N, C-alpha and C positions, 0 to 999 in steps of 0.2 A: 504493500500500500504506500501511497505517496501523500505527504503532508506539507503544507506551506508553513512558513515562519509564523504567519498570522494565526493559523489554526493551533499551532503548538503554544504560542503565547496566550491565546485565549484559554486553552486547557490548563496552563500552569499559572494563569493570572500574572503574566510577565509583561515587560516593556521591551519593544523592538527597537534596536539600533541598526539601521541598514534597510535592506530590501524585504518588505513583508511578504513578497511573492516568492522568495527563495524556497526551493523545494528539496525535500530529503525523502529517501526511501529506506534508509538503514542507519545504524548507529556505529560509532567508532571512537577509539581513544584519540585524544587530541594530538598525540605525537604520531599517530598513524592515520590521521584524517585524510579522507578522499572526497572528491566532489560527490554531492548527493547524499552525504552522511551528516549526522548531527553528533557533536561532541560536547563535553562540559569541562569547565575549569573551576576546581574547588580547592586545589592545593597550590600554594605560592611557588613551590618548586617547579611547577609546570608552566609558569607565566610566559616564559620565552617561547614556548610552542604556540601560543596564541597568535603571535605575529608572523608565523611561517606555516601554520596549519592550512591544509587544503580542504578542510571540512566546510560545508556550505553554511552551517548554522552552529553556533557555540553558545551554550548556556553559561552565564557568569553570575556571580553574586551581586546583589543589589548595591553593595558598598564598594565594588571594584570599578576603578576607572583606568582604561588602557592608557599607556604612556606613549604609544606609537600607533600609526595607522593599522587597521585590521581589515583584511579582505573579506572575512566571513561576516555574515549577518549575526549580530549578537542579540540574545534575549536575556534581559536582566530579570532575575528571580530572587526571592527571599533567600533561598538556599539551593545552590546549583546541584549539590550532591543528592539531596533528598528529591529534588525535581527530576534528576536523571533516573533515580530509583523508581519514581512513579511511571516514567516512560518505559523503563525496562519491564516493569510489572505488566503494563498495558500490552507490550509486545508478547510477553509470555502467555498472557490470558487469551491472546488471539490465536494461539496455536490450536490445531485440531485436538480436541479433548479425547482421551482414551475412554473406551466404553466396552461393555460386554464382558463375558466370562469365557476364557479360553477353555476348550474341552479337556486339555491336558493338565488338569488341576485336581487336587483332592480337597473336597469340602465335606466336612462331617455332616451326617444326616440331621443332627440337632441344630445346625446353623441355618438361619434364614437371612438371605442377603437382600437388601433393597435393590430395586431395579436400577438405581443410579450408580451402583458400585462397578468398578473395573477390577478384574482379577486376571493377571497375566499368566503365561504358561508355567507349569511346574511349581506353582505355589501350593502351600498346604495350610488349611484352616482347620484347627482342632475342635473337639467337642465343646459345645456350649459357648463358643466364642460369639461375641456381639459386635457387629460391624455397622457403623453409622452411615448416613446418606452421603453420597458423592465421594466415598473413600476410593483412593486409587492404590491398588496393590499390584506392583510390578512383578515381573517374572522371578521365580525362585525365592519368594518370601515365605518364611515360616511363622505361623501364628499359632501358639500353643493353646491348650484347653483353658477355658474360662477367661480368656483375654477379652478386654473391652476396648474398642477403638471408636473414638468420637467422629462427628461429622467433618467432612472436607479435609481429612487427613491424608497425606501422601506417604506411602512406603515404597522407597525405590528398591531396585533389584538387590537381592541377597540380604535384606533385613531379617533379623531373627528376634522374635518376641516370645520369651518363655512364658509358661503357664501363669495365670492369675494376675498378670500385669495389666495396668490401665493406661491407655493413651488418650489424651483429651481431644478436643476439637481443633481443627486448623493447625495440626502439627505436621512437621516434615521430618522424616527420618531418611537420611541418605544411605547409599549402598554400604553394606558391611556393618551397619549398626547392630549391636547386640544389646537387647534390653532384658534384664532379669537373669543373667548368668549368676552362678553361685558367688556369694561374697567369699573373700579369702579368710575362712575361719577354720582353724585347726587347734586342737588342744594337745599340748605336749604330754606324752605318756612314756616315761622312761627315755629311751633313745629314739622313739618314734613319735609320730603325730597322728591323732585321731580326728577325722573330719567332724565338724560341727554342722549339723543339718541347717540349711538356710531356708526357713519356712515362710519368710515374708515375701514381699513383692516390690515392684517399682511402680510409682505413680508419676506420670507426666501430665501436668495440667495443660490448659489451652495455650495455643500459639507458641509452643516450644519447637525449636529447630535443632536437630542433632546432626553434626557433620559425619562424613564417611569414616567408618572403622572406629567409631567411638563406642566404648562399652560402659554401661551403667549396671552395676551389680544389684541383685535383689537383697533385701534386708535379711538379717538373721531372724529377727522378729519385727513385725510392724512393716513400715514402708521406707524405701529410699525414695525421696520426694523431690521432684524438679518442678518448681513453681511456675506460674503463668509467665509467658514472655521470655523465658530463658533461651539464650542462643549459645550453643556449644559448637566449637570448631571441630575439625577432623582430629582423630587419634588422641582422644582424651579418655582418661580412666577415672570413673567415679565409683568409689568403693561402697560397701554395704552401709546402710543406715545414714548416708549423707543426706543433707538437706540444702538445696540451693534456692535462694530467695528470688522474688519476682524481678524480671528484666535484668538479671545479671548476665554478662557475656564473658566468655573465656576463649582465648586463642589456642591454637593447636598445641598438643603435647602436654597439656596440664595434667596433673595427677592429684586427686583428692583422696586422702586416706580415710579409713572408716570412721563413722559417727561424727564427722566434722560438720559444723553448721556454717553456711555462708549466707550473708544477708542479701538484701535486695539492692539492685542498681550498682552492683560491683563490676569492676572491669579488671580482668586478668590478662597479662601479656603471655606470650608463648612460653612453654616449659616451666610454668610456675608449679611448685610442689607444696602441698599442704600436709602437715603431719596430722595424725588422727586425734579425735576427741578435743579439738580446739574450736573456738567460735570467732568468726570474722563478722564485724558489724556491717551496717548498711553504708553504701556509697564509699566503699574502700577500693582504691586502685592499687594494683600490685604489678610492679615492673617485671619484664621478661626475665626468666631464669631465677627468680627469687625463690628462696626456701623458707617457708613460714612454719615456725615451730611453736608459736604461742598465740594467745588471743590478741586481737586488735579491735579497738572500739570504732564507732562510726566516723565517717568523714575524714579518712586518712589516706595518704599516698605513701606506700612503702616499697623499698627496694632491697636487694642484696640477699646473701645467704650466710648466716641467718638474717632474715628480713628485719629491717628497722625503719623508723619514720624517715621521710625524704631528706630532711635537713641533716640528720645524723648520718644517713647513708652517704650523702655527698661529702660530708666532713671526713668520714672514714676513707672514702675513695681518694680524697685529696691527700690524706696522710699516707696511704699506701703508695701513691705516686712518688712521694718524697722519700720513701724508705731507702732507695739506693744511695741518695746523697747523705742520709743520716748514717748509714752503715760506713760510708767512706769517711765521714767525720769522726765516727767512733774509732775507726782504724787509725786515723791520724792522731787522735788523742792518745790511743794506746801506745803508739810509737813514741810520742812526746813524753809520756810518763816513763817509758822504758829508758829514754835518753836521760831524763832527770835523775832516775834512780842510779844510773851508771855514774853520773857526775857526783851525786851525793856519796856514792861508794868510794870514789877516788879521793 
């Protein structure tokens, strides 16, 4: 489909700078812009691309003013990043929706599927599972017995949901996600370990998105709970009885040990590790590769391993950079003391 700058500006409630009749039929990154495509500029690191891009239309933030002439038609919007997200979602929604049930599936006789559900080839739906309206189950998905899946949820190829787990409405689980694997529970007995049965489940509330190959373990008892609006990246491990608060986001390769509680609206960088049985407050930001071993209260930014508040972490980092000079100074002082002792001895 083709759209003019005027149509896009009307949809985004933006202001046009340039030709309102400029047309686009695709999207592109600003550094890879081509005629007939629309790009956006939200990061100051990419400003120089604006003056050389071949994109026909570029979305910019309302408070940005170009310093040089721009060939592309510009559309000023409140937030270029979120506006681009709206357009991408519109494009995705326009794709031909999946529908129907492939004959090469196993669906237990106790399961009643709404007519709006899509089930891809070689998927398995166990006894007493409950599937909501407009659910999309792509090929090779496993849904265990007594699982509940809410409306408008998408399960991409290879998702595995163990028995008794609950998935909310409008959730997205990407390929390879495992929900409800056993928590890592073993009791030492002499020189061996005895497995502790994990009889709880996992509960994902509404609007949760889980990245590829992320695992969320079932609780020993009760529920491992991921609250509404949480977004987890790829390759994340969430252990048994963990609780993650509303609208918290975590980048790839984070690991959350058992029974830890994470508050709402937190942001974790990549490879953050949290010890077990600790509590992280609301609105806590944790820098990449931080190792968190203790509780932190609300509204903090922490870094490092072991993690500490931002100001202390920066001070420590600065001191570490000075260590080579300090060691050289200590060595010089030792040599000077040695020379003084020799003189006193003479």
